[in-house]
mmJSON file of the N, C-alpha and C atoms, coordinates in Angstrom:
{"data_MODEL":{"atom_site":{
"group_PDB":["ATOM","ATOM","ATOM","ATOM","ATOM","ATOM","ATOM","ATOM","ATOM","ATOM","ATOM","ATOM","ATOM","ATOM","ATOM","ATOM","ATOM","ATOM","ATOM","ATOM","ATOM","ATOM","ATOM","ATOM","ATOM","ATOM","ATOM","ATOM","ATOM","ATOM","ATOM","ATOM","ATOM","ATOM","ATOM","ATOM","ATOM","ATOM","ATOM","ATOM","ATOM","ATOM","ATOM","ATOM","ATOM","ATOM","ATOM","ATOM","ATOM","ATOM","ATOM","ATOM","ATOM","ATOM","ATOM","ATOM","ATOM","ATOM","ATOM","ATOM","ATOM","ATOM","ATOM","ATOM","ATOM","ATOM","ATOM","ATOM","ATOM","ATOM","ATOM","ATOM","ATOM","ATOM","ATOM","ATOM","ATOM","ATOM","ATOM","ATOM","ATOM","ATOM","ATOM","ATOM","ATOM","ATOM","ATOM","ATOM","ATOM","ATOM","ATOM","ATOM","ATOM","ATOM","ATOM","ATOM","ATOM","ATOM","ATOM","ATOM","ATOM","ATOM","ATOM","ATOM","ATOM","ATOM","ATOM","ATOM","ATOM","ATOM","ATOM","ATOM","ATOM","ATOM","ATOM","ATOM","ATOM","ATOM","ATOM","ATOM","ATOM","ATOM","ATOM","ATOM","ATOM","ATOM","ATOM","ATOM","ATOM","ATOM","ATOM","ATOM","ATOM","ATOM","ATOM","ATOM","ATOM","ATOM","ATOM","ATOM","ATOM","ATOM","ATOM","ATOM","ATOM","ATOM","ATOM","ATOM","ATOM","ATOM","ATOM","ATOM","ATOM","ATOM","ATOM","ATOM","ATOM","ATOM","ATOM","ATOM","ATOM","ATOM","ATOM","ATOM","ATOM","ATOM","ATOM","ATOM","ATOM","ATOM","ATOM","ATOM","ATOM","ATOM","ATOM","ATOM","ATOM","ATOM","ATOM","ATOM","ATOM","ATOM","ATOM","ATOM","ATOM","ATOM","ATOM","ATOM","ATOM","ATOM","ATOM","ATOM","ATOM","ATOM","ATOM","ATOM","ATOM","ATOM","ATOM","ATOM","ATOM","ATOM","ATOM","ATOM","ATOM","ATOM","ATOM","ATOM","ATOM","ATOM","ATOM","ATOM","ATOM","ATOM","ATOM","ATOM","ATOM","ATOM","ATOM","ATOM","ATOM","ATOM","ATOM","ATOM","ATOM","ATOM","ATOM","ATOM"],
"id":[1,2,3,4,5,6,7,8,9,10,11,12,13,14,15,16,17,18,19,20,21,22,23,24,25,26,27,28,29,30,31,32,33,34,35,36,37,38,39,40,41,42,43,44,45,46,47,48,49,50,51,52,53,54,55,56,57,58,59,60,61,62,63,64,65,66,67,68,69,70,71,72,73,74,75,76,77,78,79,80,81,82,83,84,85,86,87,88,89,90,91,92,93,94,95,96,97,98,99,100,101,102,103,104,105,106,107,108,109,110,111,112,113,114,115,116,117,118,119,120,121,122,123,124,125,126,127,128,129,130,131,132,133,134,135,136,137,138,139,140,141,142,143,144,145,146,147,148,149,150,151,152,153,154,155,156,157,158,159,160,161,162,163,164,165,166,167,168,169,170,171,172,173,174,175,176,177,178,179,180,181,182,183,184,185,186,187,188,189,190,191,192,193,194,195,196,197,198,199,200,201,202,203,204,205,206,207,208,209,210,211,212,213,214,215,216,217,218,219,220,221,222,223,224,225,226,227,228],
"type_symbol":["N","C","C","N","C","C","N","C","C","N","C","C","N","C","C","N","C","C","N","C","C","N","C","C","N","C","C","N","C","C","N","C","C","N","C","C","N","C","C","N","C","C","N","C","C","N","C","C","N","C","C","N","C","C","N","C","C","N","C","C","N","C","C","N","C","C","N","C","C","N","C","C","N","C","C","N","C","C","N","C","C","N","C","C","N","C","C","N","C","C","N","C","C","N","C","C","N","C","C","N","C","C","N","C","C","N","C","C","N","C","C","N","C","C","N","C","C","N","C","C","N","C","C","N","C","C","N","C","C","N","C","C","N","C","C","N","C","C","N","C","C","N","C","C","N","C","C","N","C","C","N","C","C","N","C","C","N","C","C","N","C","C","N","C","C","N","C","C","N","C","C","N","C","C","N","C","C","N","C","C","N","C","C","N","C","C","N","C","C","N","C","C","N","C","C","N","C","C","N","C","C","N","C","C","N","C","C","N","C","C","N","C","C","N","C","C","N","C","C","N","C","C","N","C","C","N","C","C"],
"label_atom_id":["N","CA","C","N","CA","C","N","CA","C","N","CA","C","N","CA","C","N","CA","C","N","CA","C","N","CA","C","N","CA","C","N","CA","C","N","CA","C","N","CA","C","N","CA","C","N","CA","C","N","CA","C","N","CA","C","N","CA","C","N","CA","C","N","CA","C","N","CA","C","N","CA","C","N","CA","C","N","CA","C","N","CA","C","N","CA","C","N","CA","C","N","CA","C","N","CA","C","N","CA","C","N","CA","C","N","CA","C","N","CA","C","N","CA","C","N","CA","C","N","CA","C","N","CA","C","N","CA","C","N","CA","C","N","CA","C","N","CA","C","N","CA","C","N","CA","C","N","CA","C","N","CA","C","N","CA","C","N","CA","C","N","CA","C","N","CA","C","N","CA","C","N","CA","C","N","CA","C","N","CA","C","N","CA","C","N","CA","C","N","CA","C","N","CA","C","N","CA","C","N","CA","C","N","CA","C","N","CA","C","N","CA","C","N","CA","C","N","CA","C","N","CA","C","N","CA","C","N","CA","C","N","CA","C","N","CA","C","N","CA","C","N","CA","C","N","CA","C","N","CA","C","N","CA","C","N","CA","C","N","CA","C","N","CA","C"],
"label_alt_id":[null,null,null,null,null,null,null,null,null,null,null,null,null,null,null,null,null,null,null,null,null,null,null,null,null,null,null,null,null,null,null,null,null,null,null,null,null,null,null,null,null,null,null,null,null,null,null,null,null,null,null,null,null,null,null,null,null,null,null,null,null,null,null,null,null,null,null,null,null,null,null,null,null,null,null,null,null,null,null,null,null,null,null,null,null,null,null,null,null,null,null,null,null,null,null,null,null,null,null,null,null,null,null,null,null,null,null,null,null,null,null,null,null,null,null,null,null,null,null,null,null,null,null,null,null,null,null,null,null,null,null,null,null,null,null,null,null,null,null,null,null,null,null,null,null,null,null,null,null,null,null,null,null,null,null,null,null,null,null,null,null,null,null,null,null,null,null,null,null,null,null,null,null,null,null,null,null,null,null,null,null,null,null,null,null,null,null,null,null,null,null,null,null,null,null,null,null,null,null,null,null,null,null,null,null,null,null,null,null,null,null,null,null,null,null,null,null,null,null,null,null,null,null,null,null,null,null,null],
"label_comp_id":["MET","MET","MET","LYS","LYS","LYS","THR","THR","THR","PRO","PRO","PRO","GLU","GLU","GLU","ALA","ALA","ALA","GLU","GLU","GLU","GLY","GLY","GLY","ALA","ALA","ALA","PRO","PRO","PRO","ARG","ARG","ARG","LEU","LEU","LEU","ASP","ASP","ASP","VAL","VAL","VAL","SER","SER","SER","ARG","ARG","ARG","GLU","GLU","GLU","GLU","GLU","GLU","LEU","LEU","LEU","GLU","GLU","GLU","ALA","ALA","ALA","LEU","LEU","LEU","LEU","LEU","LEU","GLU","GLU","GLU","GLN","GLN","GLN","ALA","ALA","ALA","ARG","ARG","ARG","GLN","GLN","GLN","GLU","GLU","GLU","PRO","PRO","PRO","LEU","LEU","LEU","PRO","PRO","PRO","ASP","ASP","ASP","ASP","ASP","ASP","GLY","GLY","GLY","TYR","TYR","TYR","GLN","GLN","GLN","LYS","LYS","LYS","LEU","LEU","LEU","ARG","ARG","ARG","ALA","ALA","ALA","ALA","ALA","ALA","ILE","ILE","ILE","ARG","ARG","ARG","THR","THR","THR","LEU","LEU","LEU","HIS","HIS","HIS","TYR","TYR","TYR","VAL","VAL","VAL","THR","THR","THR","GLU","GLU","GLU","LEU","LEU","LEU","LEU","LEU","LEU","GLU","GLU","GLU","LYS","LYS","LYS","LYS","LYS","LYS","GLU","GLU","GLU","THR","THR","THR","THR","THR","THR","LEU","LEU","LEU","ARG","ARG","ARG","ASN","ASN","ASN","LYS","LYS","LYS","SER","SER","SER","VAL","VAL","VAL","ARG","ARG","ARG","CYS","CYS","CYS","LYS","LYS","LYS","ILE","ILE","ILE","ASP","ASP","ASP","GLU","GLU","GLU","LEU","LEU","LEU","PRO","PRO","PRO","THR","THR","THR","ASN","ASN","ASN","ALA","ALA","ALA"],
"label_asym_id":["A","A","A","A","A","A","A","A","A","A","A","A","A","A","A","A","A","A","A","A","A","A","A","A","A","A","A","A","A","A","A","A","A","A","A","A","A","A","A","A","A","A","A","A","A","A","A","A","A","A","A","A","A","A","A","A","A","A","A","A","A","A","A","A","A","A","A","A","A","A","A","A","A","A","A","A","A","A","A","A","A","A","A","A","A","A","A","A","A","A","A","A","A","A","A","A","A","A","A","A","A","A","A","A","A","A","A","A","A","A","A","A","A","A","A","A","A","A","A","A","A","A","A","A","A","A","A","A","A","A","A","A","A","A","A","A","A","A","A","A","A","A","A","A","A","A","A","A","A","A","A","A","A","A","A","A","A","A","A","A","A","A","A","A","A","A","A","A","A","A","A","A","A","A","A","A","A","A","A","A","A","A","A","A","A","A","A","A","A","A","A","A","A","A","A","A","A","A","A","A","A","A","A","A","A","A","A","A","A","A","A","A","A","A","A","A","A","A","A","A","A","A","A","A","A","A","A","A"],
"label_entity_id":["1","1","1","1","1","1","1","1","1","1","1","1","1","1","1","1","1","1","1","1","1","1","1","1","1","1","1","1","1","1","1","1","1","1","1","1","1","1","1","1","1","1","1","1","1","1","1","1","1","1","1","1","1","1","1","1","1","1","1","1","1","1","1","1","1","1","1","1","1","1","1","1","1","1","1","1","1","1","1","1","1","1","1","1","1","1","1","1","1","1","1","1","1","1","1","1","1","1","1","1","1","1","1","1","1","1","1","1","1","1","1","1","1","1","1","1","1","1","1","1","1","1","1","1","1","1","1","1","1","1","1","1","1","1","1","1","1","1","1","1","1","1","1","1","1","1","1","1","1","1","1","1","1","1","1","1","1","1","1","1","1","1","1","1","1","1","1","1","1","1","1","1","1","1","1","1","1","1","1","1","1","1","1","1","1","1","1","1","1","1","1","1","1","1","1","1","1","1","1","1","1","1","1","1","1","1","1","1","1","1","1","1","1","1","1","1","1","1","1","1","1","1","1","1","1","1","1","1"],
"label_seq_id":[1,1,1,2,2,2,3,3,3,4,4,4,5,5,5,6,6,6,7,7,7,8,8,8,9,9,9,10,10,10,11,11,11,12,12,12,13,13,13,14,14,14,15,15,15,16,16,16,17,17,17,18,18,18,19,19,19,20,20,20,21,21,21,22,22,22,23,23,23,24,24,24,25,25,25,26,26,26,27,27,27,28,28,28,29,29,29,30,30,30,31,31,31,32,32,32,33,33,33,34,34,34,35,35,35,36,36,36,37,37,37,38,38,38,39,39,39,40,40,40,41,41,41,42,42,42,43,43,43,44,44,44,45,45,45,46,46,46,47,47,47,48,48,48,49,49,49,50,50,50,51,51,51,52,52,52,53,53,53,54,54,54,55,55,55,56,56,56,57,57,57,58,58,58,59,59,59,60,60,60,61,61,61,62,62,62,63,63,63,64,64,64,65,65,65,66,66,66,67,67,67,68,68,68,69,69,69,70,70,70,71,71,71,72,72,72,73,73,73,74,74,74,75,75,75,76,76,76],
"pdbx_PDB_ins_code":[null,null,null,null,null,null,null,null,null,null,null,null,null,null,null,null,null,null,null,null,null,null,null,null,null,null,null,null,null,null,null,null,null,null,null,null,null,null,null,null,null,null,null,null,null,null,null,null,null,null,null,null,null,null,null,null,null,null,null,null,null,null,null,null,null,null,null,null,null,null,null,null,null,null,null,null,null,null,null,null,null,null,null,null,null,null,null,null,null,null,null,null,null,null,null,null,null,null,null,null,null,null,null,null,null,null,null,null,null,null,null,null,null,null,null,null,null,null,null,null,null,null,null,null,null,null,null,null,null,null,null,null,null,null,null,null,null,null,null,null,null,null,null,null,null,null,null,null,null,null,null,null,null,null,null,null,null,null,null,null,null,null,null,null,null,null,null,null,null,null,null,null,null,null,null,null,null,null,null,null,null,null,null,null,null,null,null,null,null,null,null,null,null,null,null,null,null,null,null,null,null,null,null,null,null,null,null,null,null,null,null,null,null,null,null,null,null,null,null,null,null,null,null,null,null,null,null,null],
"Cartn_x":[0.847,0.0,0.889,0.639,1.428,0.712,1.519,0.936,0.402,-0.523,-1.01,0.127,1.146,2.273,3.077,3.216,3.957,3.235,1.932,1.151,1.151,1.945,2.044,1.167,0.445,-0.402,0.433,0.553,1.346,0.639,1.421,0.847,0.176,-1.034,-1.774,-2.203,-1.943,-2.409,-3.738,-4.786,-6.138,-6.822,-7.439,-8.152,-9.502,-10.03,-11.357,-12.407,-12.273,-13.23,-13.201,-11.987,-11.871,-12.494,-12.284,-12.891,-14.409,-14.929,-16.39,-16.953,-16.223,-16.655,-16.649,-15.628,-15.578,-16.745,-17.059,-18.177,-19.488,-19.691,-20.892,-20.903,-19.751,-19.662,-20.028,-19.605,-19.884,-21.385,-22.142,-23.606,-24.212,-23.587,-24.134,-23.651,-22.38,-21.762,-20.547,-20.072,-18.858,-17.672,-16.816,-15.634,-14.561,-13.797,-12.62,-11.592,-10.609,-9.64,-8.929,-8.537,-7.821,-8.722,-10.0,-10.948,-11.121,-11.21,-11.317,-10.094,-8.906,-7.665,-7.598,-8.065,-8.06,-9.007,-10.21,-11.145,-10.625,-10.026,-9.458,-8.346,-7.476,-6.4,-6.952,-7.994,-8.601,-9.21,-9.868,-10.47,-9.398,-8.314,-7.216,-6.579,-6.405,-5.815,-6.727,-8.014,-8.969,-8.938,-8.883,-8.822,-7.547,-6.421,-5.139,-5.153,-5.628,-5.676,-6.639,-7.763,-8.721,-8.084,-7.347,-6.671,-5.641,-4.875,-3.903,-4.587,-5.689,-6.403,-7.005,-7.556,-8.15,-7.097,-5.895,-4.82,-4.031,-4.46,-3.837,-2.362,-2.007,-0.631,-0.379,-1.434,-1.286,-2.509,-2.453,-3.598,-3.789,-4.88,-5.11,-4.182,-3.538,-2.587,-1.19,-0.96,0.335,0.614,1.854,2.188,1.98,1.919,1.747,0.327,-0.593,-1.967,-2.217,-2.251,-2.349,-3.797,-4.499,-5.909,-6.248,-6.805,-7.222,-8.686,-9.044,-10.427,-11.407,-11.098,-12.029,-12.108,-11.253,-11.322,-12.133,-12.509,-13.284,-14.698,-15.276,-16.633,-17.637,-18.62,-19.63,-20.929,-21.051,-22.295,-22.185,-21.251,-21.036,-22.095],
"Cartn_y":[-1.174,0.0,1.232,2.102,3.327,4.486,5.388,6.607,7.449,8.362,9.243,10.012,10.413,11.132,10.238,8.952,8.022,7.776,7.98,7.793,9.052,10.031,11.241,12.375,12.183,13.246,14.107,15.395,16.244,16.442,16.7,16.962,18.33,18.384,19.637,19.804,20.948,21.238,21.97,21.312,21.855,21.66,22.698,22.58,21.894,21.378,20.758,21.776,22.997,24.045,24.328,24.344,24.599,23.46,22.223,21.083,21.138,21.499,21.593,22.714,23.825,24.92,24.493,23.735,23.226,22.278,21.46,20.534,21.296,22.33,23.152,23.853,24.333,24.994,24.027,22.772,21.765,21.505,21.761,21.621,22.676,23.839,24.979,25.108,24.774,25.022,24.113,23.959,23.157,23.799,22.952,23.45,23.905,24.932,25.277,24.154,24.121,23.032,22.877,23.982,23.847,23.258,23.596,22.999,21.511,21.148,19.735,18.972,19.529,18.862,18.673,19.649,19.533,18.438,18.389,17.327,15.962,15.886,14.627,14.146,15.052,14.703,14.214,14.862,14.452,13.057,12.78,11.458,10.39,10.666,9.699,9.429,10.488,10.324,9.505,9.786,9.021,7.552,7.291,5.921,5.225,5.919,5.361,5.037,5.962,5.742,4.603,4.546,3.457,2.107,2.028,0.767,0.394,1.36,1.073,0.513,1.121,0.665,-0.722,-0.968,-2.276,-3.378,-3.062,-4.052,-4.078,-3.262,-3.178,-2.831,-2.007,-1.549,-0.3,0.274,1.439,1.536,2.414,2.697,4.202,4.641,6.077,6.714,5.901,6.42,6.548,5.966,6.009,7.439,7.881,9.249,9.485,8.416,8.621,9.058,8.911,9.374,10.445,11.69,12.814,13.202,12.331,12.595,11.963,12.744,12.202,11.807,10.749,10.268,11.384,12.181,13.218,14.386,14.403,15.46,15.04,13.763,13.303,13.87,14.271,14.823,13.755,14.146,13.193,13.347,14.401,14.648,14.304,13.409,13.065,12.171],
"Cartn_z":[0.0,0.0,0.0,-0.936,-1.064,-0.376,0.153,0.705,-0.445,-0.159,-1.23,-1.911,-1.142,-1.728,-2.662,-2.302,-3.156,-4.471,-4.489,-5.709,-6.574,-6.19,-7.002,-6.53,-5.448,-4.919,-3.972,-4.245,-3.351,-2.013,-0.986,0.334,0.329,0.83,0.944,2.395,2.97,4.321,4.215,4.684,4.578,5.916,6.436,7.707,7.495,8.581,8.521,8.082,8.582,8.225,6.728,6.156,4.718,3.91,4.367,3.661,3.741,4.9,5.03,4.172,4.068,3.207,1.739,1.344,-0.033,-0.299,0.664,0.503,0.311,1.105,0.953,-0.402,-0.827,-2.131,-3.25,-3.106,-4.137,-4.272,-3.236,-3.325,-4.243,-4.266,-4.975,-6.414,-6.631,-7.938,-8.103,-9.323,-9.522,-8.794,-8.264,-7.562,-8.54,-8.154,-8.954,-8.793,-9.666,-9.663,-8.328,-7.684,-6.407,-5.33,-5.337,-4.389,-4.636,-5.896,-6.269,-5.789,-6.003,-5.607,-4.093,-3.336,-1.877,-1.403,-1.966,-1.582,-1.998,-3.164,-3.644,-2.715,-2.289,-1.374,-0.03,0.456,1.721,1.604,0.498,0.282,0.192,-0.524,-0.637,0.731,1.512,2.834,3.737,3.703,4.495,4.098,2.812,2.323,2.813,2.729,3.156,4.659,5.474,6.922,7.249,6.559,6.775,6.471,5.363,5.025,6.084,6.571,7.621,8.863,9.248,10.436,10.227,9.041,8.759,8.759,8.28,8.236,9.542,10.479,11.794,11.716,10.734,10.603,11.447,11.992,12.852,13.745,14.706,15.566,15.588,16.147,16.255,17.285,18.108,19.085,18.504,17.353,16.682,16.221,16.307,15.905,14.414,13.608,12.176,11.827,12.747,12.544,13.586,13.168,14.098,14.333,14.997,15.265,16.599,17.508,18.785,18.688,19.389,19.365,19.73,20.726,21.163,20.184,19.155,18.147,16.935,16.858,15.719,15.79,14.667,14.692,15.076,15.882,16.307,15.545,14.765,14.034,12.567,12.216,10.809,10.265],
"occupancy":[1.0,1.0,1.0,1.0,1.0,1.0,1.0,1.0,1.0,1.0,1.0,1.0,1.0,1.0,1.0,1.0,1.0,1.0,1.0,1.0,1.0,1.0,1.0,1.0,1.0,1.0,1.0,1.0,1.0,1.0,1.0,1.0,1.0,1.0,1.0,1.0,1.0,1.0,1.0,1.0,1.0,1.0,1.0,1.0,1.0,1.0,1.0,1.0,1.0,1.0,1.0,1.0,1.0,1.0,1.0,1.0,1.0,1.0,1.0,1.0,1.0,1.0,1.0,1.0,1.0,1.0,1.0,1.0,1.0,1.0,1.0,1.0,1.0,1.0,1.0,1.0,1.0,1.0,1.0,1.0,1.0,1.0,1.0,1.0,1.0,1.0,1.0,1.0,1.0,1.0,1.0,1.0,1.0,1.0,1.0,1.0,1.0,1.0,1.0,1.0,1.0,1.0,1.0,1.0,1.0,1.0,1.0,1.0,1.0,1.0,1.0,1.0,1.0,1.0,1.0,1.0,1.0,1.0,1.0,1.0,1.0,1.0,1.0,1.0,1.0,1.0,1.0,1.0,1.0,1.0,1.0,1.0,1.0,1.0,1.0,1.0,1.0,1.0,1.0,1.0,1.0,1.0,1.0,1.0,1.0,1.0,1.0,1.0,1.0,1.0,1.0,1.0,1.0,1.0,1.0,1.0,1.0,1.0,1.0,1.0,1.0,1.0,1.0,1.0,1.0,1.0,1.0,1.0,1.0,1.0,1.0,1.0,1.0,1.0,1.0,1.0,1.0,1.0,1.0,1.0,1.0,1.0,1.0,1.0,1.0,1.0,1.0,1.0,1.0,1.0,1.0,1.0,1.0,1.0,1.0,1.0,1.0,1.0,1.0,1.0,1.0,1.0,1.0,1.0,1.0,1.0,1.0,1.0,1.0,1.0,1.0,1.0,1.0,1.0,1.0,1.0,1.0,1.0,1.0,1.0,1.0,1.0,1.0,1.0,1.0,1.0,1.0,1.0],
"B_iso_or_equiv":[0.0,0.0,0.0,0.0,0.0,0.0,0.0,0.0,0.0,0.0,0.0,0.0,0.0,0.0,0.0,0.0,0.0,0.0,0.0,0.0,0.0,0.0,0.0,0.0,0.0,0.0,0.0,0.0,0.0,0.0,0.0,0.0,0.0,0.0,0.0,0.0,0.0,0.0,0.0,0.0,0.0,0.0,0.0,0.0,0.0,0.0,0.0,0.0,0.0,0.0,0.0,0.0,0.0,0.0,0.0,0.0,0.0,0.0,0.0,0.0,0.0,0.0,0.0,0.0,0.0,0.0,0.0,0.0,0.0,0.0,0.0,0.0,0.0,0.0,0.0,0.0,0.0,0.0,0.0,0.0,0.0,0.0,0.0,0.0,0.0,0.0,0.0,0.0,0.0,0.0,0.0,0.0,0.0,0.0,0.0,0.0,0.0,0.0,0.0,0.0,0.0,0.0,0.0,0.0,0.0,0.0,0.0,0.0,0.0,0.0,0.0,0.0,0.0,0.0,0.0,0.0,0.0,0.0,0.0,0.0,0.0,0.0,0.0,0.0,0.0,0.0,0.0,0.0,0.0,0.0,0.0,0.0,0.0,0.0,0.0,0.0,0.0,0.0,0.0,0.0,0.0,0.0,0.0,0.0,0.0,0.0,0.0,0.0,0.0,0.0,0.0,0.0,0.0,0.0,0.0,0.0,0.0,0.0,0.0,0.0,0.0,0.0,0.0,0.0,0.0,0.0,0.0,0.0,0.0,0.0,0.0,0.0,0.0,0.0,0.0,0.0,0.0,0.0,0.0,0.0,0.0,0.0,0.0,0.0,0.0,0.0,0.0,0.0,0.0,0.0,0.0,0.0,0.0,0.0,0.0,0.0,0.0,0.0,0.0,0.0,0.0,0.0,0.0,0.0,0.0,0.0,0.0,0.0,0.0,0.0,0.0,0.0,0.0,0.0,0.0,0.0,0.0,0.0,0.0,0.0,0.0,0.0,0.0,0.0,0.0,0.0,0.0,0.0],
"pdbx_formal_charge":[null,null,null,null,null,null,null,null,null,null,null,null,null,null,null,null,null,null,null,null,null,null,null,null,null,null,null,null,null,null,null,null,null,null,null,null,null,null,null,null,null,null,null,null,null,null,null,null,null,null,null,null,null,null,null,null,null,null,null,null,null,null,null,null,null,null,null,null,null,null,null,null,null,null,null,null,null,null,null,null,null,null,null,null,null,null,null,null,null,null,null,null,null,null,null,null,null,null,null,null,null,null,null,null,null,null,null,null,null,null,null,null,null,null,null,null,null,null,null,null,null,null,null,null,null,null,null,null,null,null,null,null,null,null,null,null,null,null,null,null,null,null,null,null,null,null,null,null,null,null,null,null,null,null,null,null,null,null,null,null,null,null,null,null,null,null,null,null,null,null,null,null,null,null,null,null,null,null,null,null,null,null,null,null,null,null,null,null,null,null,null,null,null,null,null,null,null,null,null,null,null,null,null,null,null,null,null,null,null,null,null,null,null,null,null,null,null,null,null,null,null,null,null,null,null,null,null,null],
"auth_seq_id":[1,1,1,2,2,2,3,3,3,4,4,4,5,5,5,6,6,6,7,7,7,8,8,8,9,9,9,10,10,10,11,11,11,12,12,12,13,13,13,14,14,14,15,15,15,16,16,16,17,17,17,18,18,18,19,19,19,20,20,20,21,21,21,22,22,22,23,23,23,24,24,24,25,25,25,26,26,26,27,27,27,28,28,28,29,29,29,30,30,30,31,31,31,32,32,32,33,33,33,34,34,34,35,35,35,36,36,36,37,37,37,38,38,38,39,39,39,40,40,40,41,41,41,42,42,42,43,43,43,44,44,44,45,45,45,46,46,46,47,47,47,48,48,48,49,49,49,50,50,50,51,51,51,52,52,52,53,53,53,54,54,54,55,55,55,56,56,56,57,57,57,58,58,58,59,59,59,60,60,60,61,61,61,62,62,62,63,63,63,64,64,64,65,65,65,66,66,66,67,67,67,68,68,68,69,69,69,70,70,70,71,71,71,72,72,72,73,73,73,74,74,74,75,75,75,76,76,76],
"auth_comp_id":["MET","MET","MET","LYS","LYS","LYS","THR","THR","THR","PRO","PRO","PRO","GLU","GLU","GLU","ALA","ALA","ALA","GLU","GLU","GLU","GLY","GLY","GLY","ALA","ALA","ALA","PRO","PRO","PRO","ARG","ARG","ARG","LEU","LEU","LEU","ASP","ASP","ASP","VAL","VAL","VAL","SER","SER","SER","ARG","ARG","ARG","GLU","GLU","GLU","GLU","GLU","GLU","LEU","LEU","LEU","GLU","GLU","GLU","ALA","ALA","ALA","LEU","LEU","LEU","LEU","LEU","LEU","GLU","GLU","GLU","GLN","GLN","GLN","ALA","ALA","ALA","ARG","ARG","ARG","GLN","GLN","GLN","GLU","GLU","GLU","PRO","PRO","PRO","LEU","LEU","LEU","PRO","PRO","PRO","ASP","ASP","ASP","ASP","ASP","ASP","GLY","GLY","GLY","TYR","TYR","TYR","GLN","GLN","GLN","LYS","LYS","LYS","LEU","LEU","LEU","ARG","ARG","ARG","ALA","ALA","ALA","ALA","ALA","ALA","ILE","ILE","ILE","ARG","ARG","ARG","THR","THR","THR","LEU","LEU","LEU","HIS","HIS","HIS","TYR","TYR","TYR","VAL","VAL","VAL","THR","THR","THR","GLU","GLU","GLU","LEU","LEU","LEU","LEU","LEU","LEU","GLU","GLU","GLU","LYS","LYS","LYS","LYS","LYS","LYS","GLU","GLU","GLU","THR","THR","THR","THR","THR","THR","LEU","LEU","LEU","ARG","ARG","ARG","ASN","ASN","ASN","LYS","LYS","LYS","SER","SER","SER","VAL","VAL","VAL","ARG","ARG","ARG","CYS","CYS","CYS","LYS","LYS","LYS","ILE","ILE","ILE","ASP","ASP","ASP","GLU","GLU","GLU","LEU","LEU","LEU","PRO","PRO","PRO","THR","THR","THR","ASN","ASN","ASN","ALA","ALA","ALA"],
"auth_asym_id":["A","A","A","A","A","A","A","A","A","A","A","A","A","A","A","A","A","A","A","A","A","A","A","A","A","A","A","A","A","A","A","A","A","A","A","A","A","A","A","A","A","A","A","A","A","A","A","A","A","A","A","A","A","A","A","A","A","A","A","A","A","A","A","A","A","A","A","A","A","A","A","A","A","A","A","A","A","A","A","A","A","A","A","A","A","A","A","A","A","A","A","A","A","A","A","A","A","A","A","A","A","A","A","A","A","A","A","A","A","A","A","A","A","A","A","A","A","A","A","A","A","A","A","A","A","A","A","A","A","A","A","A","A","A","A","A","A","A","A","A","A","A","A","A","A","A","A","A","A","A","A","A","A","A","A","A","A","A","A","A","A","A","A","A","A","A","A","A","A","A","A","A","A","A","A","A","A","A","A","A","A","A","A","A","A","A","A","A","A","A","A","A","A","A","A","A","A","A","A","A","A","A","A","A","A","A","A","A","A","A","A","A","A","A","A","A","A","A","A","A","A","A","A","A","A","A","A","A"],
"auth_atom_id":["N","CA","C","N","CA","C","N","CA","C","N","CA","C","N","CA","C","N","CA","C","N","CA","C","N","CA","C","N","CA","C","N","CA","C","N","CA","C","N","CA","C","N","CA","C","N","CA","C","N","CA","C","N","CA","C","N","CA","C","N","CA","C","N","CA","C","N","CA","C","N","CA","C","N","CA","C","N","CA","C","N","CA","C","N","CA","C","N","CA","C","N","CA","C","N","CA","C","N","CA","C","N","CA","C","N","CA","C","N","CA","C","N","CA","C","N","CA","C","N","CA","C","N","CA","C","N","CA","C","N","CA","C","N","CA","C","N","CA","C","N","CA","C","N","CA","C","N","CA","C","N","CA","C","N","CA","C","N","CA","C","N","CA","C","N","CA","C","N","CA","C","N","CA","C","N","CA","C","N","CA","C","N","CA","C","N","CA","C","N","CA","C","N","CA","C","N","CA","C","N","CA","C","N","CA","C","N","CA","C","N","CA","C","N","CA","C","N","CA","C","N","CA","C","N","CA","C","N","CA","C","N","CA","C","N","CA","C","N","CA","C","N","CA","C","N","CA","C","N","CA","C","N","CA","C","N","CA","C","N","CA","C","N","CA","C"],
"pdbx_PDB_model_num":[1,1,1,1,1,1,1,1,1,1,1,1,1,1,1,1,1,1,1,1,1,1,1,1,1,1,1,1,1,1,1,1,1,1,1,1,1,1,1,1,1,1,1,1,1,1,1,1,1,1,1,1,1,1,1,1,1,1,1,1,1,1,1,1,1,1,1,1,1,1,1,1,1,1,1,1,1,1,1,1,1,1,1,1,1,1,1,1,1,1,1,1,1,1,1,1,1,1,1,1,1,1,1,1,1,1,1,1,1,1,1,1,1,1,1,1,1,1,1,1,1,1,1,1,1,1,1,1,1,1,1,1,1,1,1,1,1,1,1,1,1,1,1,1,1,1,1,1,1,1,1,1,1,1,1,1,1,1,1,1,1,1,1,1,1,1,1,1,1,1,1,1,1,1,1,1,1,1,1,1,1,1,1,1,1,1,1,1,1,1,1,1,1,1,1,1,1,1,1,1,1,1,1,1,1,1,1,1,1,1,1,1,1,1,1,1,1,1,1,1,1,1,1,1,1,1,1,1]
}}}
């Protein structure tokens, strides 16, 4: 399993708020290319982390996944 960066996807730093704003924008109108790229990167990262967790190659406590359980959204 390759990381998103190894597959040619550049690293993008995007806040949760920015991703949610892009999602809302996508409801109203087509996204500009940079918005599309940010959502695509987020989806690839989510997929990669999900695969790691399913294969038990990491845990949410591992430093390679920078997300605390209490920071995960509960209204998803």
